[in-house]
Each structure stands twice: as C-alpha cells, then as structure tokens.
N, C-alpha and C positions, 0 to 999 in steps of 0.2 A: 298076760302079766306075770312074772310070779309070785305064789305067796309064801311069804315068809316070818315069820310069828315068832322071836326065838322065847324062849321058855320062860325066863322070867318077864319077859312080857305076860304071854298068857297066866300066869297062872297071878302073876300083878293083875290083871284084866280078870279072872272069875274071881279072887275077892272082896273087891270093887263088885261087883254085880252082885253076886252072895251074900255083903250090908245093908245095898237097897232092896232088892228082893222079901229079905226077912224085914228092913226098915216100913215096908211097902204094905208089907201080911201082917202088921203089928196098928200099923197108923192110919192103912187106908190111904195114903201116900208117903209120897218121899222117893220114892227108886228112881226121879230125873233126878230133884236135889242130888242126890248123896250120888250115882252116875257120876252127874254132868261137872262135880264138883271137882275130883279121879283122873276120869277117862279117860278124857283130851287130852293132861298128860301120857301117854303112854300108850293113848291110839293114833290121836289125832281127834280131835274136829273130826275136822271129811268127814271119818271115818266112824267114832263114837256116836254121832247124830242119830245117824239110822239104824243103826246098829241097836240103839240104850231104844230104841224107836219100836224094832223088832222084837226086843223083849218084854221090853212094858208091853205093848199090849197085848205080848198070849196072858202074863197074870193079872192085866184087866179082867182080862176072859176068863178068869180061873177067880176072881175077886168079888165079879159081880153076879158069876152066877152065884157063891157066900151070900151077898149080901140084894142079892134081887132082891124082897121084897119089900127093903127099904126103899131105894128109889121108886122117885118120882122123874118122871121126862118132866112133868110140866116146868120145876123148881129149877129146868134146864138148857129149852130148849131154847131158849132165848141165847146161853153162849154159847149151845152149839150154833144156831141162827148164825150168830157173827165171828164163830173161829172161821167156818168152811172159806171166807171171803179172805179173811187174814192166814191162812195155814198158809199155801202156794203163795205170800209171797212171800215171808219168811222167808222157804224152803229155799226161793232165792237168791234170797238174800245170802245162807250156806253157799247158794255156789260161786257165788261174785263176787262176793267182797275175800278181804284178804283177812287171812286168820290170822293175824297179830288182829287189830280188830275185833271181827268174835268172840274172840277171845276174851277184850277188854268187858265187852259188852254183856260179857260171858257174867266176870267176873263180877260189874255191880248188883245187876244181878241178885244174886247170888250173895253179897253182899250188902242188900237192901233187905234178903227175905230176911238175911240175917238176924239182921238188926230189928226187925219189925218183931218177930222172933225169940229175944231177945230180954228186946223191950217192953215184951207183952202193952202196945200198945190199946185201949181203949176208943175204938174204930166209933163213927152211928154206924145207926140202926139204916142199911140202904130201903128205900119204897120206890125209886123210881126203876124202868125201865131201863132210861138209856141205861143205870148201870150195870146192869147185863149185859148189855149191849158193850158196853165201855170191856169188863171184867171176857166176857169172848173170842172180845176180837185183842187182846192182851194175851191169853192162857191159849189162838190160835198162831198169833205169829213170832210168840214162842217154844212152841210147838214145832215151829218147821223153821222153825232157824235153829234150836238147842235142844228137842225133843226134853221140857222143862216148861212146862206149862202150869204148870200145880201153882206158884204162888199168888197170880190174879186170880184163880179160879176157891181157892183157899182162902185167900179173903173176905175173895164174893160170900161164900160160905157162913161165914163167920162174920159176918156184919150181916144174910139173915135167921143169922140165929137157929139151922141147922142140927138138930139134937144129935150125938155120934152116930148114931146107928144109918138117917137118913143122908148122914155127912160125908161116909162114905163107897154106901149104895150108889149117890147124884156122884161124887168124885169118879167112882170107876166105870160113868158108863158114861161121862161127861171124856171124860181120859183119854179112854177105849174108844170110840168118835173122833178122837179127833186122833187120836192116834192110828187112826188103820188112815185116814185122808191123809198127812203124811207122808206115812206110807207111796202109799198111792202116790204125791208129789213127787216123795225123793223117786218111786222108779221110774218118770216120766222123765224126770233135770238128771239121771241118767245115774244117782246113790249108789243104789245099788250094786255092790261090786263085790264080789269073787270073796275080796275081804271079808267085804262085812258078812256076808253070806257065810262066808267058813267062822267069824265069829258068833255067829248064834250058832250055830251046829254046835260046838262047842261048848259053847253054854246053859245047854236046851237041861241036858242032866244036871247044872247048879239051879235053873230054875226050879226043878223039880225039888230037888231038897230045901231051897230058899222058902219057896211054898208051906211043903208040909214041915218045916220048921217057925215058920210064920204061923205056921195055924194050932202048930201047940204051944 
C-alpha cells in the first residue's frame, strides 16, 4: 500500500507526541492519555493505538532506567499477571470492533479519568489482592485496545499509598511490560502496518527531544 501522510497531518501528530512524552517524563505517566485523546482524530484509531504502543514502550524503557532504584516488582507483580491475559483481548477488540464504538468507549474512559482527577476523589486504601488483579486486568485490556492502560494502575497505586518515586518507578515497569506484550499481540494481529512503522521512525527524533525536555 502507498504510504501518504500529508505534511499538516505529520506536524499535528508530532506536536501531540512531543506533548505526550514531556507529560510522562515529568509525571511518570500520561503519554498514552495525551496521545490517545488526540491522535485518533489525526491518524485514525487503528493506526494510533499500535503507534503509541511503540513510542511509549521506548519512552518507558529510558524512564525505567532513570527510576530503576524505586521500581518494586512485588508491588506490581499481580497487576502484570492479570494484564497478560487481558492484553490479547483488547487487541482483538481493536481488530474486530467498529471504529465508531471503539472511539465511544475511548471517550468514556478519558472522560471518566478526567473527572476522577479533577474532582480529587478520596478513595479507600486497597488491601485485598483481588483489587490488584482487577486493576491489572483493566489496565491490560485498555493497553491492548487503546494503549491507555494508565488509569486503573494510577488509581490502584494511589489507593496503595505509593510514594512519588515508587509511583514513577512502578508505573514505568508495569507500562513497559504491558506495552511490549501489546506490541507482540499487535504483530500477531497484523496491526503493525507500514504506516505505523513509518510514523514510529518519523517520531524518534521527537521522542529524544521530549525525553531531554522532560528531564530538564
């Protein structure tokens, strides 16, 4: 297939990606939320999802090196275990469902998390391990379908009272594993199209710039 990205489309996508990378470099999360709030309108949801998975996994690799001392595998082990089963389901949904319904569900997820963040809900401390499996399953499902696995994991971490450094380290480890599994699932499903790889290669200089800007 011929690969044709109009110049304004490329510029818009790169600005969105740069903003997303800086957000996660600063906060430890948010690249998927920022990217997937805007990129589907520029590239389409089926191109945006695997592209964001490739970009964010590269970003998370470098951020995990930066926060490796704070990463606690035991704290996220149950989340990872549950997400392994959910990610292929999410990728299958991306492949099979009508794009209109995919966007509607994405909008609900984005709006729900925005309300949670804006209203600053006080949630109880979660002790039972079942909550970790539930959060991990939802994070995996959203990672596979939308590359937006952050909200369930962020809410779970907040309810567990993770310290800021541990929060950033744990999230990078969880997100990186989820994104690598999602990329493998996208490859099996045939979602890593030439358009996706072209977008990733074009975005690499912006990725480097965003990491440096966020670190500064």
